C-alpha positions in Angstrom: -0.8 -12.4 8.8 0.8 -13.4 5.5 -2.6 -14.6 4.2 -4.3 -11.3 4.8 -1.4 -9.4 3.1 -1.7 -11.6 0.1 -5.5 -11.1 0.0 -5.2 -7.3 0.2 -2.5 -7.3 -2.5 -4.7 -9.4 -4.8 -7.7 -7.1 -4.2 -5.6 -4.0 -5.1 -4.2 -5.7 -8.2 -7.7 -6.7 -9.3 -9.0 -3.2 -8.9 -6.0 -1.8 -10.9 -6.3 -4.2 -13.7 -10.1 -4.1 -13.9 -10.3 -0.4 -14.4 -11.4 1.0 -17.7 -10.0 3.9 -19.7 -12.5 6.3 -21.2 -11.7 8.7 -24.0 -14.3 11.3 -24.6 -14.9 14.6 -26.2 -16.6 17.7 -24.8 -20.0 17.6 -26.6 -20.7 21.3 -26.1 -17.5 22.7 -27.6 -16.2 19.8 -29.6 -12.7 20.2 -28.2 -10.5 17.5 -26.7 -11.1 17.4 -23.0 -7.5 16.3 -22.5 -6.1 19.6 -23.7 -4.3 21.4 -20.8 -6.0 24.5 -19.6 -4.5 27.0 -17.2 -6.6 25.7 -14.4 -5.3 22.2 -15.0 -1.7 23.4 -15.1 -2.3 25.2 -11.7 -3.7 22.1 -10.2 -0.9 20.0 -11.5 1.7 22.4 -10.1 0.0 22.5 -6.7 -0.4 18.7 -6.7 3.3 18.3 -7.5 4.3 20.6 -4.7 2.1 18.8 -2.2 3.4 15.4 -3.2 7.0 16.7 -2.9 6.4 18.1 0.6 4.7 14.9 1.8 7.6 12.9 0.4 10.3 15.0 2.0 8.5 15.2 5.4 7.8 11.4 5.3 11.4 10.7 4.5 12.6 12.8 7.4 10.2 11.3 9.9 10.8 7.7 8.7 14.6 8.1 8.9 14.4 9.6 12.3 12.1 6.8 13.5 14.4 4.2 12.0 17.4 5.7 13.9 15.4 5.8 17.2 14.1 2.3 16.8 17.6 1.0 15.9 19.1 2.6 19.0 16.4 1.1 21.2 17.0 -2.3 19.6 20.7 -2.1 20.3 20.3 -1.2 24.0 17.4 -3.5 25.0 17.3 -6.9 26.5 16.6 -10.1 24.7 12.9 -10.1 25.6 12.4 -6.5 24.5 14.2 -7.2 21.2 11.5 -9.7 20.3 8.9 -7.0 20.9 10.9 -4.5 18.9 10.9 -6.8 16.0 7.1 -6.9 16.1 7.0 -3.1 16.2 9.4 -2.8 13.3 7.3 -4.8 10.8 4.5 -2.2 10.5 7.1 0.6 10.3 8.9 -1.1 7.4 5.6 -1.6 5.6 4.8 2.1 6.0 8.2 3.1 4.8 8.0 0.9 1.8 4.6 2.4 1.0 5.9 5.9 1.4 8.9 5.5 -0.7 7.5 3.1 -3.3 4.0 4.7 -3.3 5.1 8.1 -4.3 7.5 6.7 -6.9 4.7 4.6 -8.4 2.3 7.5 -8.4 4.8 9.7 -10.2 5.3 7.1 -12.8 1.6 6.6 -13.3 1.0 10.4 -13.5 3.7 10.9 -16.1 2.3 8.0 -18.1 -1.2 9.4 -17.8 -0.1 12.9 -19.0 1.3 11.4 -22.2 -1.9 9.7 -23.2 
């Protein structure tokens, strides 16, 4: 299990670090393609709202599931506690990806807008 997680993490890191940055100009109008237009502002606003909604809903659902799983863990027998631990591992990975992923995406987006 740990070996596959390490392999997946290494692949993701290789993809992130192997990507190239391209700076180009619009050949037809000779303007900087990174200048913000009204369409880009609209898309940025919609994307921010969608990301915010997903983060809030994901937080609510993950906290509710964490409470339910914790209550089940407290009231189950010893054999069922071992099964509950196995079920909690994927849940914790998902919660870390939800909370950390949106934070990392926000940092990357803010950095990309300043370039």
